[in-house]
TORSEDO-458279 format. One line per 2 residues: number of its first residue (from 1); their letters; for each residue x, y, z of N, C-alpha, C. Coordinates in Angstrom, 3 decimals. Layout:
<kolvos>
NUM> a> X:Y:Z:X:Y:Z:X:Y:Z  ...
</kolvos>
This chain:
<kolvos>
1> mi> -6.028:50.820:-49.368:-4.826:50.434:-49.951:-4.192:49.128:-49.408  -3.679:48.418:-50.536:-2.591:47.480:-50.373:-1.430:47.737:-49.991
3> rl> -0.768:47.349:-49.076:0.706:47.065:-48.776:1.547:46.220:-49.531  2.359:46.321:-50.335:3.148:45.206:-50.594:4.259:44.760:-49.790
5> lp> 4.294:43.668:-49.625:5.220:43.232:-48.649:6.545:42.703:-49.253  7.643:43.075:-48.696:9.078:42.767:-49.363:9.289:41.118:-49.985
7> ri> 9.698:40.746:-50.949:10.209:39.507:-51.491:10.777:38.942:-50.797  10.449:37.663:-49.885:11.320:36.701:-49.218:11.751:35.487:-50.076
9> ss> 12.694:35.055:-50.063:12.999:33.787:-51.048:12.725:32.615:-50.173  12.057:31.784:-51.060:11.545:30.215:-50.707:12.350:30.042:-49.518
11> gl> 13.948:29.812:-49.564:14.745:29.216:-48.846:14.768:29.815:-47.176  14.830:31.132:-47.196:14.532:32.007:-46.129:13.239:31.633:-45.300
13> ll> 12.396:31.598:-46.299:10.788:31.717:-45.689:11.017:30.046:-44.959  11.355:29.053:-45.655:11.366:27.728:-45.031:12.216:27.633:-43.542
15> la> 13.229:28.359:-43.371:13.994:28.394:-42.391:13.450:29.070:-41.332  12.344:29.967:-41.611:11.642:30.774:-40.671:10.520:30.291:-40.250
17> vl> 9.834:29.359:-40.884:8.955:28.174:-40.636:9.517:27.315:-39.309  10.642:26.596:-40.062:11.063:25.745:-39.152:11.547:25.996:-37.672
19> ag> 12.254:27.456:-37.849:12.684:27.938:-36.616:11.338:28.434:-35.554  10.153:28.664:-35.910:8.996:29.159:-35.385:8.592:27.394:-34.826
21> cq> 8.561:26.602:-35.629:8.171:25.270:-35.190:9.073:24.731:-34.162  10.225:25.004:-34.135:11.285:24.402:-33.151:11.117:25.118:-31.993
23> sn> 10.766:26.614:-32.123:10.795:27.425:-30.691:9.451:27.065:-29.997  8.240:26.671:-30.644:7.146:25.954:-29.880:7.276:24.960:-29.411
25> dr> 7.768:23.731:-29.940:7.792:22.530:-29.713:8.876:22.319:-28.164  9.475:23.318:-28.030:10.993:23.529:-27.074:10.055:23.926:-25.883
27> pa> 10.402:23.284:-24.528:9.840:23.685:-23.262:10.424:24.923:-23.166  9.427:25.864:-22.511:9.598:27.101:-22.102:10.867:27.461:-21.226
29> tp> 11.011:26.602:-20.118:12.180:26.376:-19.342:12.556:25.214:-18.968  13.357:24.334:-19.896:13.763:23.178:-19.911:14.542:22.661:-18.834
31> aa> 15.323:23.694:-18.171:16.063:23.397:-17.214:15.087:23.009:-16.016  14.010:23.956:-15.680:13.147:23.964:-14.524:12.452:22.646:-14.361
33> ae> 12.040:22.249:-15.770:11.317:21.098:-16.063:11.898:19.946:-15.756  12.853:19.796:-15.977:13.702:18.642:-15.765:14.595:18.329:-14.236
35> ap> 14.034:19.554:-13.403:15.036:19.821:-12.173:14.322:18.503:-11.113  15.385:18.063:-10.730:15.004:16.767:-9.619:13.955:17.061:-8.751
37> qh> 13.520:16.217:-8.000:12.697:16.590:-6.760:13.164:16.025:-5.753  13.343:17.142:-4.744:13.851:17.292:-3.394:12.535:16.473:-2.331
39> vt> 12.406:15.368:-2.054:11.289:15.046:-1.223:11.311:14.574:0.100  10.561:14.482:0.917:10.787:13.651:2.335:9.687:12.527:2.530
41> dd> 10.108:11.494:2.849:9.021:10.466:2.813:8.546:10.335:4.212  7.659:9.383:4.323:6.927:9.537:5.651:7.532:9.101:6.905
43> lg> 8.873:8.643:6.851:9.558:8.758:7.952:10.231:9.559:8.153  10.574:10.840:7.330:11.220:11.967:7.627:12.614:11.800:6.910
45> hq> 12.905:10.919:6.045:13.965:10.598:5.226:13.769:11.732:3.778  14.999:12.229:3.705:15.060:13.159:2.734:15.945:12.792:1.679
47> lt> 15.450:12.996:0.318:16.063:12.100:-0.814:15.774:12.792:-2.150  16.526:12.624:-2.902:16.374:13.448:-4.154:16.255:11.954:-5.320
49> ip> 15.242:12.554:-5.811:14.796:11.638:-6.830:14.444:12.304:-8.598  14.563:11.623:-9.604:14.526:12.250:-10.887:12.999:13.071:-11.216
51> ah> 13.077:13.860:-11.820:11.873:14.612:-12.294:10.781:13.450:-12.844  11.036:12.873:-13.161:10.548:12.007:-14.039:10.943:10.469:-13.956
53> pr> 10.609:9.948:-12.801:11.449:8.391:-12.758:11.142:7.507:-13.841  12.024:6.680:-14.495:11.788:5.943:-15.437:11.781:4.310:-15.254
55> ri> 12.551:4.315:-14.052:13.158:2.853:-13.579:12.897:2.902:-12.335  11.388:2.044:-11.708:11.432:2.361:-10.180:10.848:0.733:-9.873
57> ms> 10.986:0.264:-8.613:10.667:-0.983:-8.213:9.815:-0.750:-6.396  9.519:-1.659:-6.174:9.058:-1.748:-4.889:9.580:-3.230:-3.919
59> la> 9.810:-2.915:-2.693:10.232:-3.846:-2.274:9.484:-4.594:-0.912  8.265:-4.334:-1.144:7.055:-4.601:-0.603:6.003:-5.074:-1.473
61> as> 5.379:-6.209:-1.245:4.048:-6.666:-1.982:2.816:-5.550:-1.936  2.705:-5.032:-0.960:1.767:-3.925:-0.918:1.804:-2.857:-1.941
63> mt> 3.024:-2.135:-1.565:3.658:-1.413:-2.359:3.882:-1.269:-3.926  4.059:-2.919:-4.204:3.797:-3.013:-5.724:2.364:-2.956:-6.345
65> em> 1.724:-3.410:-5.554:0.328:-3.144:-5.753:-0.208:-1.664:-6.123  0.386:-0.991:-5.297:0.216:0.502:-5.397:0.756:1.216:-6.630
67> ly> 1.707:0.694:-7.135:2.746:0.990:-8.317:1.685:0.689:-9.467  1.580:-0.370:-9.583:0.685:-1.174:-10.525:-0.670:-0.215:-10.498
69> av> -1.379:0.101:-9.584:-2.424:0.987:-9.705:-2.219:2.574:-10.311  -1.149:2.970:-10.201:-0.626:4.436:-10.430:0.279:4.578:-11.463
71> ad> 1.492:3.858:-11.376:2.410:4.214:-12.364:2.418:3.588:-13.565  3.236:4.126:-14.324:3.271:3.709:-15.791:3.970:2.366:-15.509
73> ta> 3.480:0.920:-15.871:4.010:-0.380:-15.374:4.928:-0.681:-16.152  5.095:-0.043:-17.382:6.805:-0.248:-18.197:7.501:0.418:-17.072
75> ti> 7.555:1.142:-16.559:8.635:1.518:-15.443:9.110:0.982:-14.494  8.353:-0.188:-14.082:8.812:-1.161:-13.380:9.503:-2.220:-13.479
77> va> 10.646:-2.205:-13.006:11.484:-3.169:-13.506:11.801:-4.270:-12.713  11.144:-4.390:-11.591:11.609:-5.839:-11.233:10.361:-5.721:-9.827
79> rt> 10.227:-7.159:-9.394:9.350:-7.538:-8.220:10.133:-8.296:-7.011  9.679:-8.515:-6.008:10.046:-8.978:-5.265:9.628:-10.348:-5.110
81> qv> 10.144:-11.349:-4.580:9.742:-13.064:-4.397:8.310:-13.161:-3.718  7.922:-12.164:-3.036:6.674:-12.316:-2.341:5.405:-11.469:-3.323
83> cd> 6.039:-10.668:-4.295:5.096:-9.632:-5.110:4.485:-10.626:-5.932  2.900:-10.769:-5.780:2.022:-11.804:-6.682:0.860:-11.020:-7.337
85> yp> 0.485:-9.890:-6.993:-0.796:-9.071:-7.409:-0.501:-7.792:-7.661  -0.721:-7.355:-9.084:-1.546:-8.022:-10.033:-1.049:-9.113:-10.811
87> ra> -1.547:-9.890:-11.404:-0.989:-11.229:-12.352:0.309:-10.584:-13.280  0.178:-9.308:-13.554:0.938:-8.763:-14.540:2.524:-8.900:-13.797
89> vl> 2.548:-8.858:-12.711:3.750:-8.574:-12.261:4.664:-9.742:-12.317  3.950:-10.643:-12.369:4.720:-12.132:-12.337:5.756:-12.091:-13.717
91> rk> 5.531:-11.512:-14.733:6.134:-11.485:-15.694:7.691:-10.431:-15.485  7.757:-9.810:-14.307:8.957:-8.909:-13.867:10.068:-10.006:-13.356
93> rv> 11.403:-9.293:-13.436:12.293:-10.013:-12.970:12.005:-9.991:-11.450  12.814:-11.045:-10.868:12.902:-11.204:-9.147:13.892:-10.783:-8.672
95> in> 13.636:-9.659:-7.709:14.871:-9.584:-6.777:14.690:-9.916:-5.272  15.278:-10.807:-4.931:14.862:-11.170:-3.129:14.703:-9.914:-2.554
97> sy> 13.861:-9.787:-1.509:13.905:-8.814:-0.808:14.213:-9.236:0.856  14.296:-10.520:1.068:14.964:-11.101:2.102:15.279:-12.329:2.507
99> pl> 16.703:-12.298:2.638:17.843:-11.615:2.493:17.871:-10.423:1.279  18.191:-9.199:1.443:17.904:-8.305:0.130:19.165:-8.412:-0.485
101> dl> 18.670:-8.609:-2.177:19.652:-9.205:-2.894:20.254:-7.738:-3.390  21.088:-7.190:-2.798:21.824:-5.725:-3.277:22.323:-5.457:-4.451
103> eg> 23.024:-6.664:-4.573:23.901:-6.592:-6.013:22.947:-6.802:-7.279  22.200:-7.289:-7.041:21.059:-7.337:-7.849:20.113:-6.600:-8.232
105> lv> 19.731:-5.709:-7.221:18.889:-4.472:-7.260:19.647:-3.546:-7.885  21.028:-3.300:-7.392:21.698:-1.909:-7.894:22.092:-2.225:-9.380
107> al> 22.480:-3.257:-9.966:22.575:-3.543:-11.062:21.413:-3.171:-12.217  20.229:-3.002:-11.682:19.315:-2.688:-12.316:18.952:-1.199:-12.452
109> hp> 19.841:-0.384:-11.963:20.005:1.009:-11.865:18.557:1.839:-11.574  17.701:1.413:-10.573:16.381:2.101:-10.487:16.767:3.736:-10.123
111> dv> 15.877:4.346:-10.467:15.933:5.870:-10.063:15.456:5.742:-8.779  14.553:5.007:-8.401:13.887:5.067:-6.949:13.245:3.689:-6.627
113> vf> 13.528:3.467:-5.169:12.862:2.126:-4.856:11.920:2.477:-3.571  10.895:1.889:-3.861:9.910:2.282:-2.605:9.731:1.147:-1.857
115> tt> 8.936:1.147:-0.469:8.834:0.398:0.287:7.800:0.896:1.469  7.646:0.011:2.854:6.553:0.646:3.596:7.192:0.259:4.774
117> eg> 6.852:1.094:5.668:7.603:0.860:7.243:7.448:-0.645:7.666  8.300:-0.974:8.336:8.466:-2.244:8.720:9.050:-3.700:7.678
119> it> 8.758:-3.217:6.605:9.179:-4.349:5.720:10.641:-4.374:5.311  11.192:-3.106:5.077:12.420:-2.843:4.572:13.545:-2.346:5.978
121> sq> 14.454:-3.083:6.163:15.540:-2.602:7.623:15.866:-1.140:7.258  16.196:-0.518:8.195:16.762:0.826:8.237:18.300:0.539:7.527
123> dd> 18.664:-0.562:7.972:20.033:-1.143:7.494:20.380:-1.160:6.160  19.096:-1.751:5.459:19.239:-1.897:4.106:18.994:-0.829:3.319
125> ia> 17.829:0.184:3.779:17.855:1.210:3.263:18.961:2.258:3.312  19.673:2.323:4.195:21.130:3.063:4.382:21.936:2.523:3.296
127> rl> 22.458:1.352:3.075:23.049:0.389:2.375:22.872:0.887:1.008  21.398:1.110:0.460:21.031:1.563:-0.671:21.274:2.644:-1.314
129> ek> 21.256:3.469:-0.156:21.265:5.059:-0.518:22.871:5.119:-0.587  23.819:4.417:0.168:24.879:4.677:0.218:25.491:4.205:-1.501
131> lg> 24.669:3.533:-1.905:25.348:2.997:-3.160:24.378:3.840:-4.394  23.771:4.844:-3.828:23.497:5.911:-4.878:21.868:5.530:-5.289
133> vp> 21.117:4.302:-4.392:19.661:4.216:-4.897:18.958:5.026:-3.750  18.207:5.650:-4.339:17.190:6.475:-3.014:16.028:5.778:-2.737
135> vy> 15.566:5.513:-1.533:14.432:4.628:-1.205:13.567:5.308:-0.547  12.243:5.431:-0.859:11.189:6.133:-0.448:10.356:5.255:0.212
137> cq> 9.747:5.531:1.719:8.995:4.733:2.455:7.803:5.349:3.013  6.682:4.638:2.812:5.218:5.030:3.209:5.018:4.504:4.703
139> ry> 4.212:5.242:5.436:3.506:4.709:6.565:2.421:4.927:6.857  1.515:3.940:7.404:-0.133:3.875:7.029:-0.577:3.478:8.593
141> tk> -1.387:4.619:9.147:-1.881:4.261:10.382:-3.462:4.143:10.233  -3.948:4.816:9.123:-5.456:4.892:8.954:-5.875:4.377:7.499
143> vt> -6.669:4.010:7.224:-7.205:3.653:6.022:-6.835:4.824:4.886  -7.288:6.298:5.454:-7.027:7.192:4.778:-5.808:7.563:4.549
145> di> -4.614:6.847:5.215:-3.265:6.896:4.769:-2.779:6.111:3.343  -3.789:5.587:3.195:-3.296:4.339:1.704:-3.857:5.287:0.720
147> lr> -4.731:5.975:1.040:-5.337:6.865:-0.072:-4.072:8.074:-0.651  -3.860:8.761:0.780:-2.991:9.908:0.703:-1.346:9.162:0.118
149> gl> -1.073:8.015:0.470:0.013:7.348:-0.100:-0.091:7.208:-1.584  -1.133:6.736:-2.271:-1.307:6.523:-3.653:-1.118:8.080:-4.465
151> nd> -1.901:9.162:-3.750:-1.754:10.505:-4.465:-0.492:10.934:-4.396  0.597:10.428:-3.230:1.832:11.010:-2.742:2.619:10.348:-4.275
153> lg> 2.296:8.844:-4.620:2.896:8.288:-5.620:2.612:9.004:-7.075  1.351:9.257:-7.118:1.143:9.714:-8.221:2.059:11.193:-8.736
155> rl> 1.843:12.008:-7.637:2.729:13.300:-7.906:4.202:12.775:-8.396  4.715:12.121:-7.127:6.313:11.581:-7.392:6.343:11.245:-9.089
157> lg> 5.330:10.505:-9.251:5.618:9.560:-10.667:5.187:10.477:-11.895  4.741:11.540:-11.443:4.237:12.313:-12.768:2.865:12.143:-13.116
159> rp> 2.012:11.240:-12.334:0.649:10.894:-12.953:-0.464:11.172:-11.782  -0.674:12.582:-11.076:-1.468:12.916:-10.199:-2.860:12.557:-10.469
161> aq> -3.160:12.839:-11.829:-4.545:12.630:-12.231:-5.153:11.098:-12.088  -4.209:10.034:-12.698:-4.717:8.616:-12.416:-4.813:8.572:-11.112
163> aq> -3.783:9.064:-10.219:-4.074:8.649:-8.761:-5.200:9.249:-7.855  -5.650:10.432:-8.588:-6.954:11.252:-7.477:-8.068:10.269:-8.015
165> kl> -8.087:10.041:-9.285:-9.548:9.481:-10.173:-9.469:7.948:-9.114  -8.585:7.197:-8.731:-8.455:6.046:-8.285:-8.846:6.406:-6.653
167> td> -8.030:7.376:-5.832:-8.455:7.369:-4.651:-9.750:8.123:-4.415  -10.377:8.913:-5.368:-11.718:9.306:-5.283:-12.610:8.332:-5.210
169> sl> -12.297:7.262:-6.282:-13.163:6.131:-6.235:-13.423:5.281:-5.234  -11.969:5.267:-4.538:-11.883:4.304:-3.021:-12.889:5.127:-1.942
171> aa> -12.290:6.319:-2.081:-13.066:7.018:-0.799:-14.417:6.787:-0.845  -15.268:7.095:-2.394:-16.747:7.202:-2.114:-16.973:5.755:-1.888
173> el> -16.440:4.612:-2.237:-16.724:3.015:-1.713:-16.612:2.793:-0.390  -15.673:3.520:0.206:-15.420:3.139:1.399:-16.561:3.919:2.283
175> kt> -16.839:5.137:2.003:-17.937:6.067:2.695:-19.039:4.785:2.564  -19.648:4.285:1.629:-20.748:3.766:1.157:-20.782:2.526:2.209
177> le> -19.738:1.893:2.380:-19.619:0.521:3.274:-19.511:0.865:4.651  -18.991:2.346:5.120:-19.115:2.715:6.668:-20.704:3.034:6.900
179> qr> -21.245:3.713:5.867:-22.655:4.289:6.315:-23.550:3.042:5.974  -23.079:1.880:5.619:-24.392:0.823:5.433:-24.987:0.713:6.956
181> pr> -26.194:0.362:6.990:-26.664:0.021:8.561:-26.159:-1.338:8.956  -26.000:-1.396:10.485:-25.285:-2.510:10.933:-26.639:-3.329:11.571
183> pt> -26.127:-4.566:11.418:-27.191:-5.785:11.828:-27.727:-5.250:13.410  -26.647:-4.871:13.957:-26.882:-4.803:15.701:-26.405:-3.352:16.291
185> at> -27.095:-2.795:17.173:-26.483:-1.432:17.553:-25.138:-1.418:18.192  -24.727:-2.603:18.779:-23.207:-2.719:19.399:-22.461:-3.198:17.846
187> rp> -21.352:-2.880:17.994:-20.140:-2.987:17.247:-19.316:-4.499:18.062  -19.528:-5.715:17.292:-18.899:-6.762:17.651:-17.334:-6.806:17.929
189> rv> -16.723:-7.297:19.038:-15.552:-7.217:19.458:-14.634:-8.323:18.570  -13.671:-7.813:17.685:-13.064:-8.715:16.816:-11.593:-9.011:17.272
191> la> -11.209:-10.268:17.455:-9.774:-10.436:17.748:-8.998:-11.409:16.236  -8.173:-10.611:15.993:-7.674:-11.216:14.682:-6.107:-11.738:15.059
193> it> -5.994:-13.139:14.733:-4.965:-13.650:15.226:-3.662:-13.976:13.747  -2.524:-13.620:14.076:-2.030:-13.617:13.060:-0.771:-14.804:13.123
195> wq> -0.633:-15.524:14.137:0.155:-16.651:14.429:-0.182:-17.425:15.791  -0.293:-18.800:15.890:-0.872:-19.421:16.812:0.190:-19.635:17.997
197> dp> 1.125:-20.007:17.778:2.376:-20.248:18.902:3.584:-19.717:18.804  3.896:-18.516:19.447:2.805:-17.844:20.391:1.584:-17.392:19.842
199> iy> 0.736:-16.627:20.269:-0.395:-16.104:20.020:-0.092:-14.668:19.701  0.143:-14.386:18.643:0.069:-12.749:17.890:-1.107:-12.652:17.572
201> vy> -1.403:-11.170:17.589:-2.615:-10.780:17.037:-2.326:-9.341:16.258  -3.470:-8.974:15.870:-3.425:-7.430:15.317:-3.840:-6.721:16.665
203> ge> -2.755:-5.801:16.902:-2.855:-4.848:17.957:-3.917:-3.600:17.496  -3.961:-2.887:18.517:-4.926:-1.655:18.523:-4.175:-0.662:17.627
205> nt> -2.909:-0.491:17.375:-2.275:0.362:16.659:-1.759:0.039:15.068  -2.707:-0.819:14.480:-2.421:-1.449:13.320:-3.751:-1.028:12.401
207> lf> -3.433:-1.261:11.160:-4.666:-0.627:10.108:-5.896:-1.862:10.113  -5.850:-2.935:10.995:-7.116:-3.622:11.306:-7.756:-2.833:12.136
209> td> -7.782:-1.997:13.038:-8.360:-1.264:13.957:-9.453:-0.282:13.202  -8.805:0.237:12.081:-9.648:1.197:11.044:-10.133:0.400:10.308
211> ri> -9.823:-0.713:9.976:-10.762:-1.468:8.814:-11.856:-1.982:9.307  -11.795:-2.444:10.703:-12.859:-3.274:11.321:-13.857:-2.446:11.517
213> rl> -13.401:-1.318:12.101:-14.303:0.248:12.446:-15.225:0.434:11.052  -14.629:0.480:9.754:-15.257:0.797:8.702:-16.480:-0.186:8.238
215> ag> -15.889:-1.738:9.036:-16.970:-2.688:8.637:-18.024:-2.588:9.636  -17.918:-2.105:10.566:-18.818:-2.009:11.475:-18.762:-2.837:12.608
217> gq> -17.632:-3.039:12.956:-17.095:-3.816:14.184:-15.859:-2.849:14.995  -15.344:-3.724:15.842:-14.270:-3.090:16.876:-13.031:-4.012:17.119
219> na> -11.890:-3.689:16.912:-10.746:-4.234:17.288:-10.813:-4.476:18.879  -11.178:-6.228:19.356:-11.337:-6.451:20.906:-10.037:-6.008:21.800
221> vt> -8.515:-5.959:21.114:-7.490:-5.309:21.554:-7.617:-3.564:21.525  -7.815:-2.994:22.591:-7.848:-1.715:22.760:-6.934:-1.139:23.593
223> eh> -5.845:-1.737:24.043:-4.560:-1.455:24.880:-3.808:-1.316:23.689  -2.994:-0.274:23.892:-1.646:0.322:23.087:-0.623:-0.203:23.372
225> fa> -0.092:-1.273:23.043:1.180:-2.054:22.836:2.243:-1.443:22.265  3.598:-1.620:22.647:4.582:-1.003:22.149:4.782:-2.013:20.285
227> qp> 4.594:-3.146:20.511:4.522:-3.738:19.426:3.194:-3.914:18.549  3.155:-3.663:17.307:1.926:-3.535:16.494:1.052:-4.870:16.526
229> yp> 1.831:-5.937:16.362:1.131:-7.190:16.254:1.833:-8.154:17.903  1.151:-7.544:18.996:1.873:-8.192:20.103:1.452:-9.625:20.555
231> al> 2.227:-10.495:21.149:1.777:-11.865:21.774:1.032:-11.694:23.075  -0.001:-12.476:22.921:-0.917:-12.342:23.999:-0.867:-13.569:24.742
233> tr> -1.451:-13.448:26.032:-1.475:-14.863:26.757:-2.918:-15.265:27.010  -2.735:-16.324:27.223:-4.334:-17.032:27.077:-5.316:-16.402:28.096
235> ey> -4.686:-16.079:29.124:-5.414:-15.292:30.248:-5.837:-13.909:29.730  -5.243:-13.324:28.952:-5.338:-11.966:28.474:-7.069:-12.270:27.456
237> il> -6.673:-13.138:26.653:-7.704:-13.562:25.718:-9.056:-13.751:26.206  -8.732:-14.763:27.408:-9.888:-15.143:28.074:-10.916:-13.643:28.493
239> kl> -9.804:-12.755:29.036:-10.547:-11.273:29.559:-11.192:-10.591:28.432  -10.517:-10.599:27.361:-11.134:-9.946:26.215:-12.432:-10.520:25.864
241> np> -12.446:-12.063:25.911:-13.737:-12.393:25.420:-14.220:-11.940:23.823  -13.689:-11.890:22.875:-13.894:-11.560:21.791:-15.518:-12.040:21.180
243> dv> -16.175:-11.378:20.477:-17.358:-12.031:20.134:-17.003:-12.749:18.603  -16.060:-12.299:17.722:-15.464:-12.869:16.793:-14.016:-13.112:16.709
245> li> -13.718:-14.042:16.328:-12.138:-14.478:16.222:-11.966:-14.712:14.533  -10.900:-14.002:13.992:-10.530:-14.179:12.499:-9.091:-14.719:12.769
247> gg> -8.883:-15.819:11.697:-7.618:-16.203:11.644:-7.789:-17.678:11.192  -8.636:-17.864:10.581:-8.987:-19.458:10.208:-10.315:-19.960:10.191
249> sf> -11.039:-21.132:9.394:-12.143:-21.505:9.835:-12.330:-22.208:10.938  -13.595:-22.632:11.207:-14.033:-22.959:12.837:-13.426:-24.107:12.932
251> gk> -13.472:-25.133:11.685:-12.922:-26.475:11.672:-11.427:-26.535:11.693  -10.580:-25.609:11.125:-9.409:-25.747:11.038:-8.662:-25.240:12.429
253> ld> -9.345:-24.291:13.073:-8.678:-23.430:14.009:-9.422:-24.682:15.547  -10.561:-25.279:15.428:-10.731:-26.105:16.216:-9.696:-27.284:16.168
255> st> -9.119:-27.837:15.372:-8.542:-28.668:15.245:-6.864:-28.727:15.631  -6.637:-27.353:15.625:-5.232:-26.755:15.809:-5.222:-25.781:17.255
257> ff> -5.596:-24.723:16.880:-5.730:-23.669:17.297:-6.212:-23.818:19.069  -7.404:-24.309:18.741:-8.237:-24.808:20.314:-7.767:-26.011:21.068
259> kt> -6.783:-26.804:19.887:-6.447:-28.394:20.497:-5.535:-27.501:21.565  -4.610:-26.805:21.051:-3.420:-26.538:21.682:-4.016:-25.554:22.899
261> yp> -4.903:-24.950:22.788:-5.298:-23.942:24.144:-6.749:-24.251:24.180  -7.096:-25.355:24.799:-8.767:-25.677:24.780:-9.293:-25.183:25.993
263> el> -8.656:-24.234:26.760:-9.328:-23.298:27.949:-9.997:-22.015:26.873  -9.339:-21.948:25.893:-10.027:-20.801:25.214:-11.027:-20.917:24.373
265> kr> -11.519:-22.226:24.242:-13.201:-22.480:24.014:-13.958:-21.787:24.884  -13.635:-21.179:25.730:-14.748:-20.536:26.751:-15.090:-19.179:26.039
267> ik> -14.300:-18.926:25.129:-14.901:-17.522:24.594:-16.021:-17.551:23.954  -16.792:-16.633:23.694:-17.996:-16.148:23.203:-17.946:-16.600:21.612
269> ay> -16.776:-16.248:21.097:-16.371:-16.354:19.772:-16.638:-17.936:19.406  -15.906:-18.763:20.360:-16.342:-20.369:20.048:-17.664:-20.610:20.349
271> qt> -18.093:-20.139:21.495:-19.486:-20.564:22.002:-20.283:-20.433:20.794  -20.385:-19.350:20.039:-21.286:-19.023:19.073:-20.926:-19.454:17.428
273> rr> -19.690:-20.149:17.599:-19.089:-20.633:16.365:-18.964:-19.335:15.290  -18.793:-18.241:15.760:-18.062:-17.044:15.094:-16.661:-17.051:14.881
275> iy> -16.181:-18.268:14.141:-14.933:-17.998:14.022:-14.255:-17.980:12.311  -13.614:-17.146:11.991:-13.623:-17.110:10.465:-12.236:-17.072:9.621
277> gi> -11.882:-17.377:8.717:-11.060:-17.193:7.881:-11.153:-16.109:7.108  -9.958:-15.665:6.361:-10.107:-14.334:5.595:-8.995:-14.180:4.665
279> tg> -9.025:-13.321:3.672:-7.856:-13.531:2.639:-6.778:-12.905:3.190  -5.707:-13.861:3.235:-4.382:-13.256:3.768:-3.938:-11.815:3.387
281> dl> -3.819:-11.781:1.884:-3.208:-10.535:0.979:-4.139:-9.261:1.391  -5.694:-9.335:1.500:-6.478:-8.341:1.693:-6.210:-7.911:3.262
283> me> -6.162:-8.917:4.181:-6.074:-8.640:5.511:-4.547:-7.838:5.788  -3.590:-8.405:5.102:-2.041:-7.935:5.592:-1.796:-6.821:4.779
285> rp> -2.050:-6.431:3.669:-1.550:-5.521:2.760:-2.316:-4.357:2.709  -1.651:-3.133:3.075:-2.102:-1.783:2.748:-1.947:-1.357:1.246
287> sp> -3.137:-1.669:0.565:-2.982:-1.683:-1.192:-4.172:-0.985:-1.406  -4.243:-0.688:-2.957:-5.530:-0.214:-3.257:-6.530:-1.203:-3.353
289> rv> -6.390:-2.350:-2.953:-7.805:-3.352:-2.680:-8.408:-3.221:-1.188  -7.919:-1.859:-0.713:-8.509:-1.772:1.023:-9.987:-1.793:0.995
291> ae> -10.413:-1.247:0.052:-12.140:-1.010:-0.094:-12.721:-3.012:0.040  -12.090:-3.444:-0.992:-12.669:-5.154:-0.905:-12.299:-5.861:0.300
293> sv> -11.035:-5.212:1.148:-10.744:-6.128:2.312:-11.899:-5.384:3.778  -12.294:-4.235:3.541:-13.353:-3.743:4.555:-14.617:-4.958:3.924
295> re> -14.915:-4.607:2.770:-16.131:-5.453:2.094:-16.317:-6.908:2.930  -14.990:-7.464:2.753:-15.018:-8.704:3.160:-15.152:-9.129:4.783
297> lq> -14.579:-7.942:5.686:-14.462:-7.928:6.938:-16.340:-7.561:7.181  -16.960:-6.880:6.374:-18.371:-6.347:6.761:-19.071:-7.795:6.520
299> gl> -18.598:-8.677:5.435:-19.499:-9.878:5.039:-19.326:-10.808:6.351  -18.276:-10.969:6.947:-18.047:-11.649:8.053:-18.680:-11.532:8.998
301> lr> -18.880:-10.091:9.385:-19.515:-9.658:10.523:-21.118:-9.799:10.707  -21.702:-9.690:9.081:-23.088:-9.976:9.041:-23.383:-11.351:8.976
303> tp> -22.690:-12.161:9.350:-22.815:-13.699:9.293:-23.187:-14.230:10.639  -24.477:-14.751:10.879:-24.871:-15.140:12.041:-23.898:-15.975:12.557
</kolvos>
């Protein structure tokens, strides 16, 4: 038996269809979906940021690289004077990070500013937060912290899938590099200098230690200093007697560093001419190019 439906006017029918479409398109719980994020950064600072940040920037060159790898780049409103990678960042407005251009930064109305430990002073962070600009800081002690940091950014910026895809690829590449057979059974002891007068080096408590381990070597500095980049005496370096020295080509350092400190020509690295320059940005920045930096170090260690 066929049941006859009551007649509905075309006007009422159209209203019913439109109402159904609107209810389907509307989020089930709009208030919850737009609720701000209450988060704690790597330094223990608690801050509140929008559910979907639309205006962001970084005060560290390494963090800018992280944002370009994970964020919607249209949301990045500025860069600092030292942010130069990737090249697309050069099109962004420049906000001076040292000394910090507070007025220029605040005028951009960022939803959140990202930085890394040791780059932005706690005083500057406090000033920004007092002016209503939340600052999220990351800390890295191991290479895996860089991958964790990328995933954290992905979650904060609503792009977890993009971040996870990147970190999975980086983790696989780093594992391949770490498992690559080493030319010798012993790991060469590597001293990496950052400044010549006085002699500052990459300490044991820096990312360099983990990077050189993944590359097949070891940091010649095994003592844990209070400063991550300690100043070493010539006597201390002679005692370390590193197998490899990083900080510039043999010719460059022979005419500068070893001219200033001729007694250091007694170290094994000088005697065997295992003295190398390295790409500064790769060495200095905890960035998505971390696998590239480990690969470069590994190539130097394999150079006879």
